[in-house]
Structures are given as structure tokens and as C-alpha cells.
N, C-alpha and C positions, 0 to 999 in steps of 0.2 A: 586684476593684474594690469599694470601699466603697459603701454606699448614699449617694445624693445627695439624696433627697427632703427638702425643707424647709430645705436649707442656706442658700438665698438669703434666707429670712425668719427664720432662726434667731436667737433672742434669747440674749443672752450666756450666761446660766446659769453665770457665772464660777465660782461656788463649787462647783457640781456637776462642772464640767469639771476643776477642779483636784483634786477628790477622786478622780475616775476616773483621772487621769493619775498621781496619787500611788500609787494602789493597783496600777496596772499596773507601776509601777517597784518595787514590793515583791516581792522574790524569793519570799516565802512565798505570795503571792496568785496562784495559777495561773489561777483562774477569777474574773473580776470580772463581777458580774451587776447590771444596771440593772433594777430591778423597779418596775412601776407600771401603772396602769390603761390601757386602750385610749385612744389619742389624747393622752396626756399629754406626749408629746415624747421618748420613750425612744429611738426610732430616730434622730431628729434629733440628739440629744445624742451618741449613739454615732458617728454619721457625722461630727460635728464633731470629736470626739476622734480618729477615724481620719484625718480630713483633716489635723489638726495633726500627728500622728505622721508621716504620709507626707511632710509638708513639712519634717521635721527638728525640729519643735518639741516634743520630748519632755520638755524641762526638766531632764533628768538627764544630759545629754551623750551619751546612747546614740542610735545611728542604727538605726532599725527597718528590717530587711532586706526585709520584704514584708508585705502585708496581704491576706487573703482574706476576702471577704464571702459568706456563705451565708444566704439568707433563705427562710423558709417561704412567703413571698408572691410570690416570683419563680421560682427554679429548684427550690424545695423543699429541706428539710433532710433529708438521708439520709447514711449513711456513703459511699455512692458519690459524691454530689455534693461532700461535704467532702474526700474523698480526692483527687478529680481537681482541685479548685480549689487545695488546698494543695500538690499534687504540683508545681505550677508555680512555687512560691515559691523553692526552692533553685537553680533554673536548669535549662538544657537537659539536662545530663548526668544528674543525679538524676531529672529527669522521665521520661526513657526507662526508667530502671531501675524506677521506681515504677509506671509503666504496665504493665511486665511482671509486677511483683508482683500488681497488681490482676487481670490476666488469668489468673494462675495459679490453681491449685486450693487455694491456701493457706487456712488457717482465717481467720475474721474477726479474732481477736486477733493472729495473725501479721501480717496486712496492716496493722493499726493500729500495731503495734510497729515495722514497717519504715518506716511514714510518719514516725513520731516520731524514728526513728533518722536519717532524712534531714533532719529539722528540728533537728538537734543544735546548729547554730550559732546563728543568730538575732541579736537577738530577732525573732520573727515574731508577728503578731497574726491570730487567727482570730475574725472577727466573726460571731456566730450571732444573727440578727435575728428577732424574733417567735417565740421558741422555745416559747412556750406552746402552739402548735399541735401539738407533739409530746408534750405532758404531760397527765396527767389532773388533776382538780381538787386532788389532794393533792401534785401535783408529781412523781409517779412517772413514770418513763420506761419504756415497755413494749416499745420497739424493741430487740431483742437485739443488733443490729449497732451501734446508737448506744451501748448500754450497754458493749459491748466497746471502743468508741472512747474513752469516758470513762474506762474502767478503765485503758487503756494510757496515756491522757493524765496520769492522777494517779500512776501507779505506775512510770513510766519517766522517765529524765532526758532533757530536750530543751530547746530554746530557744523554745518556743511559749507564748503566753498566749491565753486565750479571753476575749473581751468579749461577753457575752450580754445581749440585751434580752428581757424576758418579763413577762407579767402574773402568772404563777404561778412562784415560785422552784423550781428544780430541787432535789428531795430528794436528799440525800447521806447515806451511812452515817456514823456518828460519827467513824470514824478518818480520814475525808477532809475533814471540815468545816474543819480548820485551814488547808486550801489554798484556801478560798474567801473572797471579800470581796463583800459586798452593799451596793449603794447603792439606797435606796428613794426613788423619785421620786414621792412621794405627793401633792405639791402641784403645782398648775399654775403658770403664770408669776406672778411678783410682779405686783401690780396696775400699777405704773408701766410695767413691760415689756410687760404684756398690752395696755395702752392704746396704747402705742407701736406694737405689732404691729397692732392694729386699724386704726390710721391708715395704716400702711405697706401694709396689704392693699388699700387703695383709693387708689393713688397719683394716679389721674386725677380724683378727686373725683366719681365717678359716683353715690355714694350720700349719704345724710344724715349719714354719719359725720363728714365734714369740718365739718358745721354743728352737730354735737352737742356739748354741754358736756362738760367733763372729768368732772363729776359723773355725767352720764348714762352715759358710757362706763365709768366705774368701776363703776357699778351693774350694767351688762350683764356686765362681766368677772366680777364676784363671783357673779352668778347662774349662770354656767357654770364657776365655780371656776377660771378662768384656763386651761382646757384648750386647748392651741394648736389642735387640729383642730376643735374646736367653734367657736372664733373664726373660723377660715377658712371654715367652713360658713355662719356668720351673714353674713359679708361676701359670700359667693357668692350667697346668697338676696337680699340687699339690692341687689346690683349689677344684678339684673334687675327691681328695683322690685316684687318680690312681698312683701317685708316692709318696713315702715317702723319707725323706732325705737319709736314708741308701740305698734305691733303687736307688735314684739319684746318690749316690756315685758310686754304681756298674756300672750304665749306663755310667756315665761320664768317668769312667776309661777305657771304651772300645773305646773311640774316639781317632783316630790317628792323625787327622788333624782338624784345626779350621774350615775349609770349610765344614766339615760334621756336625758340631754341630747344626746349625739351621735347616738343612734338616732333621736330625734325630728327633729333638724335635718337629718340625712342624707335621711330619707324625705320630709320636707316639701319640701326643695329639689328632689328628684328629681320629685315630683309636679307641680311648677310649671313644668317645662321644656316647650318645644314638643314636638309629637309626634315629629318627626324626630330631634331631639336625644335624646329619651328612648329611642327604638328603638336608636340608635347606642350609647348607654350600656349598654343591656341586652345588646347583642352583646359589648361589651367586658367586661361583668361575666361573661358566660358563658365567654369566653376565659380570664379569670382571670390572664392574663399579658400582656405587651406584644404588640400585634398590629398588622400593617401596614394601611394604607388599603385595599390590594387584598384583604386577607383579610376585613375588615369588609364591604366591598362585595360580595364573592363570597357571603358568608353571607346577607346580606339580599336579594341579587338576586332570586330567585324568590319570596321571602316578602313583600317590600315593594318592588316594582320602581320605584315613584315617588320613593323616598327618595334625596335627593342626599347621599350619604355624604361625599364630600370637603368639601362645604360645611358639613355638620353638624359634622364633626370640626374644621374650621377655626373655627367658632363656639365650640365647646367649648374648644379649645386657646387661643383668644384670651382667655378668661377666666383661664386660667393656674392654675386650682385644681381644676376638676372632672376635667380630662384633662391628664396630663403627656406631654411629647413628647421622645423621643430623636431629636434631629435627625440624628445620624450614621447611625443605623440606620433612620430614618424609621418609627418605631414609636410607637404611641399606647397609653396605659395609664391605667386608673383608679387612684386611691388604693385600696389593698386594702380598707380599711374601707368605702369607697363601694361597691366591687364586692360585698362581702358583703351590704350592706343592699339593694342593687338586685336582686341575684339572689334574695334571700329573698322579694321582692314578686312575682316572676314566677309566673304560673299554671303548673300541671303540663301541661295539655293546650292544644290550640289551635295555630294556625299560628305564633303567636309565643310559645308557652309554652316552658318550659325544656327539655322533651323534644325539641321540634322544633328549637330553637336549638342544642342540644348535638349533635344529629344533623348539622346543617349544619357545625358547627365540626369535628366528627370527620371529616366528608367532606373538608373543607379540608385537614386534616393528611394524610389518605389520599392526596390528590393531590400533596402535597409530599414525601412520605417517599422516601428513596433506595432503589434496588433492591438485591437481596441481594448482587450482585457488588461493590458499593461499601462494604460493611460491613467495617470494620477494628477498631473498638472499640465498646464499649457505647454511647458517645455517638452513634454513627451510627444507632442505632435509637431516639433520643429522640422523634422525631416519631411513630413507631409507639406509643410509650408515651403520648404526648399523645392520640392517636386513641383508644387503649384507655380512658383516663380519661374522655373525653367519651362514649364508648359506654356506660360504666358510669353516668354521670350522666343519660344519656338513658334509662336502664333497659333498654337494648337488649343484653341479656346474651349472647345467641347470637352476634351480630356481634362483641362484645367478645372472646368465646372464639376466634373465628376470627382476630382480630388477634393475640391472644397466641400462638396456635399458630404464627404466622409467626416469632416471636422468642424463644420461651421456651427452646428448646435453645441458641440463640446466647447468651442471657443466662446460662443455667446453666453453660455451659462456658467463658465468658469472664470469670468472676470475680464475676458479679452474680446468683448463685443466690438470694440473699436477695430481690432484686427480683422474680425470676420466681415464687418461692414467695408473696410478698405479693400479687402480681397474681392468682395462682390462688385465693388465699384470698378475694379479693373476689368470685369467681364461685361459690364453694361454696354449695350449696343454692339457687342462683338459675337453674339451667338446666333447662328442661323437655324440650328436644329431645334425643333419645338420641345423635345424632351429635356434637352440641356437647358434651354431657356426657362422652362418650367421649374426645374430643380433650383436654378439660380434665383428666380423671382421669389419663390416661396422662402428660401433661406434668407435672402436679402430682406424681404419684408419682415420676417421674424426678428432679424438683427435690428432693424429699424424700430420695431415695436418695443424691443427691450432697451435699446440705446438711443432711440430718437434720431432725427425728429419725427414725431408721429404723423405729421401731415404727409411727409414723403413716404412713410410706411403705408398709409392708406392708398396712395397712388400706386405703389409697387404691388401691393397685395390685391388691389382691384384688377390690375393687369394680370396678375398670376391667376386669379380666379377665372377670368375670361379665357385665358389660354387653356387652363385645366378643363374647363367646360368644353372647349372646342375639340381637344384631343381625347376627351373621355377618360381622363385620369381621376378616378373618383377619390382615392386616398389623399392625393395632393389638393384636389378641390376642397375636400373637407377641411384640411389643414389651413389652406389659404382663407377660406371663408371664416373659420373660427378666428384666425389672427386678425382679419379685416374687421370683424364685428367687435373684437376686443379692443382694437385700435380706436374705432368710432366711440366705444364706451368711454375710454380714457380721454378722448377728446371732447367728451360730453355731447357728442352728436348722436343722441339716443335714438331718434327716428331712423337714422341710417344704420344703426347697429342691429336692430331687431331682425331685419330680413336675412342678412348673412348668417347670424347666429342660429336662426331657425332652420335654415338650410343645412348648416353644419351639423346640427343635431339630427336631422333626418338622414343625412349621409352616414354619420357615425353609427346610427341605429342599424343601418343595413351592413356596414363594414364589419361591425362586431368587435371593435376595440373598446373595452369598457372604460379604460383610463381616458382615452380621447373623448369618449361620449360624456363622461362626468365633467370633464373640463369645459366642454362646450355648454353643457347644461348649466353649470355654475355661472358662466359669463352671461347666459341668457336670463337666468333668474335675477342676477344683480342689475341687469339692464331694465328689467320690468320694475324692480324696486326703485331705481333711479327715476323711472318715468312715473312713479306713483301708482303703478298697477300691482297692488298688493296681492290680490287674489291670484293673478297669473304667476307672480313670483313665487307664492307659496305652493301652487300646483306644481311648478317646475321643481321646487325643492322636494316635494313629496315623491315625485318621479325619481329624483336623484337618490333619495333614501332607499326606495324599493330596489333600484338597480344596484346600489352599493351592498345591500343585504344579499341580493341574488349572487353577487360575485365575491362575497366575503371581503369587501374592501373597507377597512377602517378609515382609510384616507377619504374615500367617497362618502362615508357617513359624516366625517368631520366637515367636508365641503357642503353637504346637505344642510347640516345644522347651522353652519356659517351663513349659507344663503337664506335660510329661514329667519335667522336673527336680523339680518339686514332688512328683510321684508317687514318683520314686526316693528322694527325701528321706524320704517317709512310710514306705518300706519299709526304710530303713537302707542302701541301696545308694549309699554316699557317692561312690565314684569315678564311677559312671554319672550321678549327680546333677550332679557337677562338669562332666562332658562336655556334658551337655544345657544346663546354665546357660551355659557358655562359648559355645556355638553361638547361644543365644538373645540373649545380650548383643551379639555381633557383628552379628546381623541387626537388632536394635532400633536400634543405633547407625547402621547403614547406612541405615535408612529414617527416621531422625530422631525415633523415638518414645522419649522419655526418661522418660515417666511410670512405665514398668514396670521401669526399671533397679534401683531401690532394692530391690524385691522379689527380683529375681534375684541380686543381690549378697548379699542375706540368705540365700538358699538356699546359695550358695557358703560363706558363713561357717559355717552349721550343718554342712555337709558336711566342712569342714576340722576342725571340732571333733570330729566323728565319727571322723575319721582321726587325731586327737590332735595336730594342728598348731594350737595355740592362737594363735601369733603371726600366722599368715596368717588365721585366723578373725577375730582382732581387727581386722586391716586391712580385711577384707571388711565387717564390721559397721559400721566407721567410714565406709567408702565408701557403704554403703547409707544411713546416716544423712544423709550429704551429699546424695545423690541425692534422698532423700525431702524434705529441706528445700528443695531447688532447685525442686521442682515443687509445693511447698505441700501435702505429704501427711503430716499428723501421725500418721496411722495407721501408715504405713511407718516413721516415726521411732520410734514406740512399740515396734513389733515388733523392730526391729534393736537398740534400746537394751536391751530385755529380754534378748535373746540375748547381747548384749555383757556384761551384768551376769553372766550365767552363765559366760561365758568367763573373766571376772575371778575368779569364785568357784573355778573349777577349778584355778587356780594360787595360791590363797590370798590374793588381793587383795580381802578382804571389804569394806574401806572403799570401794574403787572400785566394787565390786559394788553396794553400797548406794546410792552416788551415781547410778550408771547406772540402777538400778531406779526411783529417785525421778524421774529425768528421763523414764523410759518412762511412768510413771504420769501425769505432767503432759502428755505428748504425747497419750496416749489420752483424757485429759480434754478436751483442745482438740479432738480429733477427734469427741467424743461417740460413741465406738465401744466395743464390748466389748474388754476388756483391762486396764481400770483396776484391777480387783480382782486380776488375776493379778500385775501389776507391784507392786501394793501388798503382796501376800503375800510375794513374793520380797524386796522391800525390808525387810520385817520380819524375814525369815530372816537376811538379811545383817547387819542391825543387831544381832540376837541373837548372831551369831558374833563381831562386833566386841566385844561385851560379854562374851564367854566363856560364853554360855548355850547350850550345845550341845543340850540337850533342847528348849529353846524354838525354836532354829533348825530342828531336825528337824520339830517340829510344824508350823511355817510352811512348810517345804519340802513336806510331804505336802499341805497345803492348796493350795500353788501348783500341784503336779502335778495335783491334781483339777480345779482351775479352768482349767488350760490344755489339758485334753483336747479333741480335736476341732478343733484348729487346727494344721495341718502347718507353718505359718510359725514356730511356736515350737520351741525345742529339745525333744526327746522327753521327755514326762513321766516316762518310766522312768529317765532319768538323775537326775532330782531325787529320786525315790523310792529309788533305790540309794544316793545320798548320805545321805538321811535314815536309812536302815537302818544305813549305816556309822557315822554319828554316834551313833546309839542303842547299837550294839554297843560302840563305843569307850567310851562313857559307862559301860555296864554292866561292861566289863572293868576300867575304872579303879576303879569302885566296889567290885567284888569283891576287887581287888588291895589297895585301901586297907583 
């Protein structure tokens, strides 16, 4: 839904509207940006354009198929918000598919690419309003997820266009600047339009505006540079008879810079309100988003019981400019600029200070949030996130940590790991209570394990384990140690992984949670396999099988067979690895756990290669790639594409080997996981073979073998070394013969 603020008093700006419409029709202009100072009318201009497009008035004969509006001042601008709003544009069928994509463990670039693939028809308009809230003073965007969104937006083919309003233009690299078009809204309204607006803002003749001469009104307009919001605030103050035109002249004469106009008028008008109206506005400012009458009443109830909230809201709404009303939802909201100015004036402490008010708002959201059994998607925990935000603004960091503990795992495993990570970062260094710090560190570490970066995950989880040890929290110690060990395993730091995983297994044995125990045992078995400790890996797998049978866990049995398959792969027992993998796949499919299938099919592919059946190996690697892509696991894709590259190499398909290795490298880069250098080295070797440079190919194969050591998911490094030696020997034989 496009923004609607200011449409009823919008002044034509015919020239600017025509420019925006023309630029949106230009196929080269993917990003059209309206840039200007605060209050200049950027949002109203964008809203008018969106309204015109929605009504079919594009001017070029095209029918726009949908418009999504995302504003930093309402729902906030994030990849999550943009994705969910845009997912609704193509219709119900694509919506369901896109929601599944979001809830998957796919990387952020993959999710963005899938969104734009769904928007391939079009044209669609994505309106990003007040985008300056996400930029620094240089226009740099530091949100990794939004950077991935814009990268996909500019580098893929689709039918979407972005119309952005911002005070600071978005900085783009030189190669992307040809896709942008900027409209600078530097000037306020033309004097005739601004004077007309002033008079329209007082339709009942409540102020001296109707009696002011045109010359006086023109002078007032010029003094505030025709800024539409400044004009609205002037009339608002005059309507309560707190300012007269002569007084206005005196006040305006004191302004040295245009930037001070709006701030001064907003604060001046607020200070002249009656006490009850001021309190209600303060609560709306603390909410920072539309709020119901019941919500405002509940917040003020024990703090100011004598305030008649409904009457105050009615008074404010009747002015039509300080408070806007959504009649359909029965919600009241301040203009965002007013909310900022009013909030800035609140004292920190006291019954009606911003800490106290934020606590009450947080408590309101705590009362409204749905129970766990009703959660289906990340949008179902939005009220929890509002509560968290207000706990943070109240500087109540321990209660904020408790709120986050309720939802961080849900966010992490439902596609919003970036949101969980960002919320944890707001708590970093702010918690003094050991229990709250521990809850935060474990949750933060798991979010980093899933979403990266892994090196930071290891640091955070190490700190969590130390704290859990010191306070004697055994369950969280076990969780932290497992996540720490698994992080080290994925970082290929296998010596560091063994200790934490063994301790996690010991603790889970005592704590008696079979699911957690089996999870820790599996990671331990895989680590032994990666280290080449086949007997130890198989012993752990046997333990897993026994525990799974004891607890009637088919998932546990699948994990045990999976672990055994990896161990047999590491030992070169190809037939046994195939048998264990077959059993694991059958059980995983039976219990509906598809996340592990890609890895198990990869095991089968390597085993078939070991048996010399390249055709079946290729089929398994391709299936593994399909499975990995389906669950959004670029690491799985990278592993099987690397092995597929080697399968092609073994039958002389060096060009195909080079392509597969390049794709593997790209997948590992998306996953931010170890493996990028391994795939790159194999790609270099294949490229050298295509060029007929056998010595260079042998050199890169040796480098590949060295870099791939310690990961049983890859084809054995000995195969690559043997090929390198053969190439060198053939080269020497050819040289001596010549």
C-alpha cells in the first residue's frame, strides 16, 4: 500500500511528477531517487506518483501490476519487510513459494534472487520511503542483507523498479550508476502554490490567514522556503491562537538557516498544547508507529489516571495535522517528524520520562503478543520484536534479553537469522547480570553459527562456555559447547573441535535430552571422520544407533547411519559407505528431514567414484546439488559441485570440470564457509588442462589436495595427488622422448 500522508493537500508539482513518471518509464533507470531535505515533500510526491500509477495513469500505456510501499517510519526498512511485502505482488501462488524460500536456510543473496525471479513479469513498483534512516552521512549502506538485495536488484533481470525518497542519496559503485536516476527536490513549493496551500490549511477561517494580505503570506512562505511541512506547522500553531501573523514575522526573522525552521516550529507548537494533549502526543511519540486508543489509554493509565485519552485524541485528530487517523483500523499516529522532535524533548527519568513510557509501551506489546503455539512465520513474532525494541529504548537490557531468548531460535531457523543477529548485537556489552549475559551469548553464538561469520561465532560461544561453566548452568554449557565444537568443525579447525564436542556429549548424557545428545554425538563422529579417525567415528556412530533405538528415534537412527557412511567414506570402504548412505536416506525421507539429504547423496557420489562408476557418481552429485539448493544450503552445493568437477576430470571433460569448480567456488562464497580456496585451485587446474599446460595443472592439483585435507566430504586428496604425479611423469616422458 503506498503512503497516503499529505495527498489531500498535495500541490500539483506537475513538473516534478512528470519527471518521475518519465524516469520510471525509462528501461535503463531501475532506481529512481527523490532526494531532498526533511519536510520538503518527497514522500507526498512519491505517494502521488504511486497513486497515479495505481490508477492506470502511467502515461506510457503500461499497466503497473502492483505497488509495495516500505517506509522506515512505519514498519521499518529491512530485507525481511521488503521481501514479505513484495512477495504478495505476483499473486497467491508465488506468495506461498516465496514464503517457503524465506523460511528456508538459503543465503541472503539466494533469497533476493528468488524474489526478483518471481517479479519477472511486471512492471512492479517498490517504494522505499525515508531511506536515509538506513544510510550514513556519505550515503553508504552498512546492512549486509540490504546490500545483497540491491546487488540482486541491479544484477538480475526482472520487472521491478524502485522509487526511493531520501535526504541522503544512496552511494553506488561506478558500474551501477548507469541504472540510477536522481531527482533533487531542493526547492520548496513555488510561492503561488505555497500561498494556496496556506489558505487551504485553514478552510474554516480559524486563523488570521484568511485576513492576511497576499504580500504577507508570500513573505511568510519565503521565510520558510516553501517547505510544505513547515507551512503545516505554522497553521497548526495559528489555529490554536498561539501565534499571530505579526508574532510569526518576528519569529521567522530569527531563523538563520532553513534547517532550523521545522525543528523550531515543531517544538514551539508542541510546547503550546494543553497538558493532556501533550501527554498523549508524548505517548504516540514513544510508540513511534500507529497505536490504538486502547493502547494509549493503557500506557497512560497508572501514570496519569486523570487524563481523558479519548477526548485528547479527538481534539488532536480534529485539527487534522498533529495526529493522523486510520479510520479502518482505528489507529492514531503522529507525523514521523513530529514524533522525533517530541521524543527528543522527553526527560530520561521520572514517571513520564522516556524510560518509564517505553517500559509501559513494552508491557503493552507483551500483553498482546501471541503464544508460541500460534507462531507460523516470522511475522507472528512481530509484537515480540516491538517489545524488545522498547525494552532497549528504556535501557532495560536484561528484560530485553529475556524477550529475545523467547524468539531468537525461531527467527534463526525460520529464515530471519539476520534479524536475530542484529537484535543480539544491540545487547552486546550492555548486560551485567550473568544469567542474562549467558542467555544472550548462547543465542548470539548459534545465530552466528547459522548465519556467520564463523570466526565471530567461535569467539562468542567460547565466552558463553566460560560463563556457563562459572555460573554452573549445565544445559546452556552443553548447548554452547556443542555449537562451539560444530563451529570449529565447519571452520575445519578439527583439533579445536574435539574437546568441546566430547564435553557436550558428557553433559548431554547426564542431562538426559536424547535429541541434544544425538546431535552432539553426530558432530563428534563427523569430526573424527574429518580427522581420519575412522574407528573412533564408527564407535560414536554405534553409540548413536544404540541410543536411537533405546529412545525409538528414527531421526537418531538416520543420523547414526549418516555418520557411519561418512566414516566409511573416510576409510575408503566404498561399498559399506553406500549401504549406510542408503539406510540414512530412507530414514531421513521417512521422518521428513530433507536438510541432510544433500550431504548423504554426496557421500554416495564419492563412493561411486571410488568404485569407478562415474556415471552414477555424476547422478548423485547432481541430486545432491538439487537437494542443497532446495533447502538453501550453499555449502552443500559447493561440496557436491567440487566433487562433480573431479568426476568430470576423471573422464577427460576438463572444460566441464572448470565450469563446475567455478560454480563450487561461487557457492562457497555465498555460504561464507571454508572451501572457496579449494574450489578455486581445482578450477585453475582444470583451466590449465584446457589450455594444454600439464605442468601448471599438476601444480594446482597439488595445491588443491593440500587445501582439501581434513574434510571427508571432498573426494580424497590422494586421488588428486596421484593425478598430479601422473601428469608430471607423462610430461617428463614426453620431454625425454622429444
